[in-house]
FIDOTOR-460743 format. One record per residue (C-alpha): residue number from 1; chain; x, y, z. Coordinates in steps of 0.02 Angstrom, whole numbers, padded with zeros to 5 digits, m for minus. Each point is the difference from the previous one (the first is absolute). Layout:
BEGIN
<r pos="NUM" unit="A" x="X" y="Y" z="Z"/>
...
//
This chain:
BEGIN
<r pos="1" unit="A" x="02482" y="01081" z="m00056"/>
<r pos="2" unit="A" x="00066" y="m00077" z="00134"/>
<r pos="3" unit="A" x="m00195" y="m00040" z="00036"/>
<r pos="4" unit="A" x="m00019" y="m00108" z="m00144"/>
<r pos="5" unit="A" x="m00022" y="m00201" z="00033"/>
<r pos="6" unit="A" x="00191" y="m00079" z="m00050"/>
<r pos="7" unit="A" x="00004" y="m00146" z="m00075"/>
<r pos="8" unit="A" x="00117" y="m00088" z="00110"/>
<r pos="9" unit="A" x="m00135" y="00037" z="00148"/>
<r pos="10" unit="A" x="m00151" y="m00042" z="m00090"/>
<r pos="11" unit="A" x="00078" y="m00182" z="m00039"/>
<r pos="12" unit="A" x="00108" y="m00034" z="00156"/>
<r pos="13" unit="A" x="m00068" y="00109" z="00148"/>
<r pos="14" unit="A" x="00061" y="m00098" z="00148"/>
<r pos="15" unit="A" x="00078" y="m00165" z="m00099"/>
<r pos="16" unit="A" x="00161" y="00102" z="m00042"/>
<r pos="17" unit="A" x="00024" y="00023" z="00191"/>
<r pos="18" unit="A" x="m00043" y="m00176" z="00030"/>
<r pos="19" unit="A" x="00099" y="m00089" z="m00145"/>
<r pos="20" unit="A" x="00135" y="00109" z="m00085"/>
<r pos="21" unit="A" x="00123" y="m00018" z="00154"/>
<r pos="22" unit="A" x="00007" y="m00186" z="m00009"/>
<r pos="23" unit="A" x="00013" y="00055" z="m00200"/>
<r pos="24" unit="A" x="00156" y="00100" z="00029"/>
<r pos="25" unit="A" x="00092" y="m00140" z="00094"/>
<r pos="26" unit="A" x="m00009" y="m00118" z="m00125"/>
<r pos="27" unit="A" x="00029" y="00124" z="m00153"/>
<r pos="28" unit="A" x="00087" y="00161" z="00067"/>
<r pos="29" unit="A" x="m00074" y="00178" z="m00027"/>
<r pos="30" unit="A" x="m00005" y="m00009" z="m00200"/>
<r pos="31" unit="A" x="00010" y="m00164" z="m00087"/>
<r pos="32" unit="A" x="m00002" y="m00020" z="m00180"/>
<r pos="33" unit="A" x="m00199" y="m00099" z="m00045"/>
<r pos="34" unit="A" x="00086" y="m00161" z="m00029"/>
<r pos="35" unit="A" x="00097" y="m00014" z="00168"/>
<r pos="36" unit="A" x="m00162" y="00084" z="00073"/>
<r pos="37" unit="A" x="m00115" y="m00138" z="m00064"/>
<r pos="38" unit="A" x="00126" y="m00130" z="00094"/>
<r pos="39" unit="A" x="m00044" y="00040" z="00169"/>
<r pos="40" unit="A" x="m00125" y="m00097" z="00079"/>
<r pos="41" unit="A" x="m00068" y="00139" z="00107"/>
<r pos="42" unit="A" x="m00042" y="00084" z="m00176"/>
<r pos="43" unit="A" x="m00079" y="m00162" z="m00064"/>
<r pos="44" unit="A" x="m00096" y="m00012" z="00160"/>
<r pos="45" unit="A" x="m00057" y="00197" z="m00023"/>
<r pos="46" unit="A" x="m00060" y="m00021" z="m00179"/>
<r pos="47" unit="A" x="m00100" y="m00146" z="00044"/>
<r pos="48" unit="A" x="m00082" y="00079" z="00138"/>
<r pos="49" unit="A" x="m00048" y="00151" z="m00106"/>
<r pos="50" unit="A" x="m00070" y="m00087" z="m00147"/>
<r pos="51" unit="A" x="m00196" y="m00002" z="m00008"/>
<r pos="52" unit="A" x="m00099" y="m00161" z="00014"/>
<r pos="53" unit="A" x="m00035" y="00018" z="m00203"/>
<r pos="54" unit="A" x="00195" y="00011" z="m00021"/>
<r pos="55" unit="A" x="00065" y="00142" z="m00114"/>
<r pos="56" unit="A" x="00027" y="m00084" z="m00158"/>
<r pos="57" unit="A" x="00089" y="00102" z="m00133"/>
<r pos="58" unit="A" x="00032" y="00126" z="00107"/>
<r pos="59" unit="A" x="00113" y="m00092" z="00132"/>
<r pos="60" unit="A" x="00166" y="00069" z="m00113"/>
<r pos="61" unit="A" x="m00064" y="00186" z="00064"/>
<r pos="62" unit="A" x="m00050" y="m00058" z="00186"/>
<r pos="63" unit="A" x="00162" y="m00057" z="00019"/>
<r pos="64" unit="A" x="00104" y="00144" z="m00085"/>
<r pos="65" unit="A" x="m00125" y="00129" z="00115"/>
<r pos="66" unit="A" x="00054" y="m00119" z="00170"/>
<r pos="67" unit="A" x="00182" y="00005" z="m00054"/>
<r pos="68" unit="A" x="00005" y="00195" z="m00032"/>
<r pos="69" unit="A" x="m00100" y="00048" z="00168"/>
<r pos="70" unit="A" x="00113" y="m00111" z="00095"/>
<r pos="71" unit="A" x="00158" y="00090" z="m00061"/>
<r pos="72" unit="A" x="m00095" y="00157" z="00008"/>
<r pos="73" unit="A" x="m00032" y="m00049" z="00194"/>
<r pos="74" unit="A" x="00179" y="m00044" z="00038"/>
<r pos="75" unit="A" x="00066" y="00141" z="m00088"/>
<r pos="76" unit="A" x="m00112" y="00124" z="00147"/>
<r pos="77" unit="A" x="m00171" y="00013" z="m00098"/>
<r pos="78" unit="A" x="00058" y="00172" z="m00085"/>
<r pos="79" unit="A" x="m00136" y="00081" z="m00115"/>
<r pos="80" unit="A" x="00038" y="00155" z="m00113"/>
<r pos="81" unit="A" x="m00142" y="00071" z="m00034"/>
<r pos="82" unit="A" x="m00010" y="00103" z="m00174"/>
<r pos="83" unit="A" x="m00099" y="00156" z="m00013"/>
<r pos="84" unit="A" x="m00118" y="00036" z="m00139"/>
<r pos="85" unit="A" x="00120" y="00135" z="m00077"/>
<r pos="86" unit="A" x="00130" y="m00126" z="00011"/>
<r pos="87" unit="A" x="m00084" y="m00160" z="m00066"/>
<r pos="88" unit="A" x="m00057" y="00129" z="m00159"/>
<r pos="89" unit="A" x="00176" y="00025" z="m00009"/>
<r pos="90" unit="A" x="00052" y="m00197" z="m00008"/>
<r pos="91" unit="A" x="m00131" y="00005" z="m00155"/>
<r pos="92" unit="A" x="00076" y="00131" z="m00105"/>
<r pos="93" unit="A" x="00067" y="m00021" z="m00177"/>
<r pos="94" unit="A" x="00175" y="m00008" z="00061"/>
<r pos="95" unit="A" x="00074" y="m00009" z="00177"/>
<r pos="96" unit="A" x="00188" y="m00068" z="00065"/>
<r pos="97" unit="A" x="m00005" y="m00165" z="00060"/>
<r pos="98" unit="A" x="00087" y="m00034" z="00186"/>
<r pos="99" unit="A" x="00086" y="m00163" z="00074"/>
<r pos="100" unit="A" x="m00093" y="m00104" z="00086"/>
<r pos="101" unit="A" x="m00013" y="m00018" z="00197"/>
<r pos="102" unit="A" x="00139" y="m00098" z="00100"/>
<r pos="103" unit="A" x="m00155" y="m00087" z="00103"/>
<r pos="104" unit="A" x="m00167" y="m00018" z="m00033"/>
<r pos="105" unit="A" x="m00156" y="00149" z="00014"/>
<r pos="106" unit="A" x="m00156" y="00031" z="m00028"/>
<r pos="107" unit="A" x="m00063" y="00125" z="m00157"/>
<r pos="108" unit="A" x="m00174" y="00073" z="00040"/>
<r pos="109" unit="A" x="m00035" y="00128" z="m00140"/>
<r pos="110" unit="A" x="m00148" y="00116" z="m00001"/>
<r pos="111" unit="A" x="m00178" y="m00107" z="00005"/>
<r pos="112" unit="A" x="m00107" y="m00039" z="m00148"/>
<r pos="113" unit="A" x="00130" y="00104" z="m00094"/>
<r pos="114" unit="A" x="00103" y="m00142" z="m00127"/>
<r pos="115" unit="A" x="m00130" y="m00130" z="m00062"/>
<r pos="116" unit="A" x="00061" y="m00171" z="m00093"/>
<r pos="117" unit="A" x="m00130" y="m00142" z="m00089"/>
<r pos="118" unit="A" x="00086" y="m00151" z="00068"/>
<r pos="119" unit="A" x="m00104" y="m00134" z="m00104"/>
<r pos="120" unit="A" x="m00087" y="00038" z="m00175"/>
<r pos="121" unit="A" x="m00182" y="00037" z="00044"/>
<r pos="122" unit="A" x="00015" y="00018" z="00173"/>
<r pos="123" unit="A" x="m00032" y="00181" z="00083"/>
<r pos="124" unit="A" x="00159" y="00108" z="00016"/>
<r pos="125" unit="A" x="00077" y="00008" z="00182"/>
<r pos="126" unit="A" x="00079" y="00157" z="00086"/>
<r pos="127" unit="A" x="00196" y="m00036" z="00057"/>
<r pos="128" unit="A" x="00019" y="00027" z="00178"/>
<r pos="129" unit="A" x="00173" y="m00029" z="m00001"/>
<r pos="130" unit="A" x="00143" y="m00126" z="m00003"/>
<r pos="131" unit="A" x="00131" y="m00089" z="00108"/>
<r pos="132" unit="A" x="00157" y="00048" z="m00077"/>
<r pos="133" unit="A" x="00146" y="m00138" z="00019"/>
<r pos="134" unit="A" x="00186" y="00002" z="m00028"/>
<r pos="135" unit="A" x="00041" y="m00114" z="m00124"/>
<r pos="136" unit="A" x="00189" y="m00001" z="m00035"/>
<r pos="137" unit="A" x="00001" y="00157" z="m00106"/>
<r pos="138" unit="A" x="m00167" y="m00022" z="m00054"/>
<r pos="139" unit="A" x="m00165" y="00021" z="00095"/>
<r pos="140" unit="A" x="m00131" y="m00119" z="00034"/>
<r pos="141" unit="A" x="m00201" y="00067" z="00005"/>
<r pos="142" unit="A" x="m00134" y="m00073" z="00089"/>
<r pos="143" unit="A" x="m00139" y="00134" z="m00049"/>
<r pos="144" unit="A" x="m00182" y="m00014" z="00087"/>
<r pos="145" unit="A" x="m00152" y="00064" z="m00095"/>
<r pos="146" unit="A" x="m00183" y="00018" z="00082"/>
<r pos="147" unit="A" x="00069" y="00023" z="00160"/>
<r pos="148" unit="A" x="m00163" y="00038" z="00120"/>
<r pos="149" unit="A" x="m00043" y="m00044" z="00165"/>
<r pos="150" unit="A" x="m00170" y="m00106" z="m00045"/>
<r pos="151" unit="A" x="00061" y="m00082" z="m00122"/>
<r pos="152" unit="A" x="00064" y="m00178" z="00031"/>
<r pos="153" unit="A" x="00202" y="m00015" z="m00058"/>
<r pos="154" unit="A" x="00054" y="00117" z="m00151"/>
<r pos="155" unit="A" x="00105" y="m00033" z="m00188"/>
<r pos="156" unit="A" x="00170" y="m00016" z="00001"/>
<r pos="157" unit="A" x="00127" y="00025" z="m00131"/>
<r pos="158" unit="A" x="00166" y="m00039" z="m00019"/>
<r pos="159" unit="A" x="00139" y="00082" z="m00107"/>
<r pos="160" unit="A" x="00165" y="00007" z="00020"/>
<r pos="161" unit="A" x="00167" y="00034" z="m00110"/>
<r pos="162" unit="A" x="00149" y="00108" z="m00011"/>
<r pos="163" unit="A" x="m00031" y="00206" z="m00047"/>
<r pos="164" unit="A" x="m00104" y="00006" z="m00145"/>
<r pos="165" unit="A" x="00052" y="00072" z="m00164"/>
<r pos="166" unit="A" x="m00104" y="00129" z="m00112"/>
<r pos="167" unit="A" x="m00169" y="m00068" z="m00037"/>
<r pos="168" unit="A" x="m00162" y="00057" z="m00080"/>
<r pos="169" unit="A" x="m00162" y="m00070" z="m00026"/>
<r pos="170" unit="A" x="m00041" y="m00090" z="m00161"/>
<r pos="171" unit="A" x="m00145" y="00132" z="m00051"/>
<r pos="172" unit="A" x="00104" y="00129" z="00043"/>
<r pos="173" unit="A" x="m00093" y="00083" z="00130"/>
<r pos="174" unit="A" x="00093" y="00067" z="00138"/>
<r pos="175" unit="A" x="00062" y="m00092" z="00150"/>
<r pos="176" unit="A" x="m00122" y="m00018" z="00162"/>
<r pos="177" unit="A" x="m00126" y="00065" z="m00117"/>
<r pos="178" unit="A" x="m00178" y="m00062" z="00042"/>
<r pos="179" unit="A" x="m00078" y="m00164" z="m00055"/>
<r pos="180" unit="A" x="m00159" y="00015" z="00083"/>
<r pos="181" unit="A" x="m00150" y="00073" z="m00059"/>
<r pos="182" unit="A" x="m00023" y="00184" z="00067"/>
<r pos="183" unit="A" x="00194" y="m00009" z="00072"/>
<r pos="184" unit="A" x="00045" y="00168" z="m00089"/>
<r pos="185" unit="A" x="m00161" y="00100" z="00059"/>
<r pos="186" unit="A" x="00032" y="m00064" z="00183"/>
<r pos="187" unit="A" x="00220" y="00038" z="m00012"/>
<r pos="188" unit="A" x="00040" y="m00188" z="00016"/>
<r pos="189" unit="A" x="00149" y="m00105" z="m00052"/>
<r pos="190" unit="A" x="00023" y="m00172" z="m00060"/>
<r pos="191" unit="A" x="00126" y="m00151" z="00012"/>
<r pos="192" unit="A" x="m00030" y="m00062" z="m00166"/>
<r pos="193" unit="A" x="00129" y="m00131" z="00027"/>
<r pos="194" unit="A" x="00120" y="m00085" z="00089"/>
<r pos="195" unit="A" x="00141" y="00104" z="m00041"/>
<r pos="196" unit="A" x="m00090" y="00145" z="00041"/>
<r pos="197" unit="A" x="m00023" y="m00047" z="00160"/>
<r pos="198" unit="A" x="00180" y="m00032" z="00002"/>
<r pos="199" unit="A" x="00042" y="00167" z="m00045"/>
<r pos="200" unit="A" x="m00106" y="00072" z="00149"/>
<r pos="201" unit="A" x="00120" y="m00085" z="00125"/>
<r pos="202" unit="A" x="00146" y="00039" z="m00067"/>
<r pos="203" unit="A" x="m00057" y="00182" z="m00018"/>
<r pos="204" unit="A" x="m00068" y="m00013" z="00186"/>
<r pos="205" unit="A" x="00186" y="m00019" z="00045"/>
<r pos="206" unit="A" x="00041" y="00134" z="m00045"/>
<r pos="207" unit="A" x="m00125" y="00092" z="00078"/>
<r pos="208" unit="A" x="00084" y="m00096" z="00155"/>
<r pos="209" unit="A" x="00174" y="00063" z="m00043"/>
<r pos="210" unit="A" x="m00067" y="00173" z="00012"/>
<r pos="211" unit="A" x="m00076" y="00019" z="00176"/>
//
């Protein structure tokens, strides 16, 4: 999996080494989002990265990704690669949850195995992984979908919260069952709601504790 493109590298490349030290001087290693956005170095970075046509409604996702990427960089750029067997385990009908990491890391799951339709009528996108950020006693996830070296940008979904309780899909179908045509035949999985994505993150924290 190490040869796969990484969202951090695709988006920031050499920008991190150029801009993040000044951000660290201003906000430290693990700022919350509000503190992060108050720093002049952050405002300058966001302004410089914004495309000429702007980012429109995706601005919040753009900011959340930049904050998560900075925290990942400040924590030493730790990526945990999750193989296919373990990704399948994360999507099992039941599995214990763990404790969120103490510092930000990126969880990169098996490629093109877990998918989601992020908006009605849009194509299903593969989940590459997520930045896992500690959030008090909870977990903040900045998930990255549709990561590809030839694609400009990526799709971001942000969820955060405490450990989830029991949940079920309204239609009675198993959690993480595929929602895309042909998904069953191909052995794929889907996250059908933000709550399922959050559960995936808490389960992955359990895997981290076992290593």
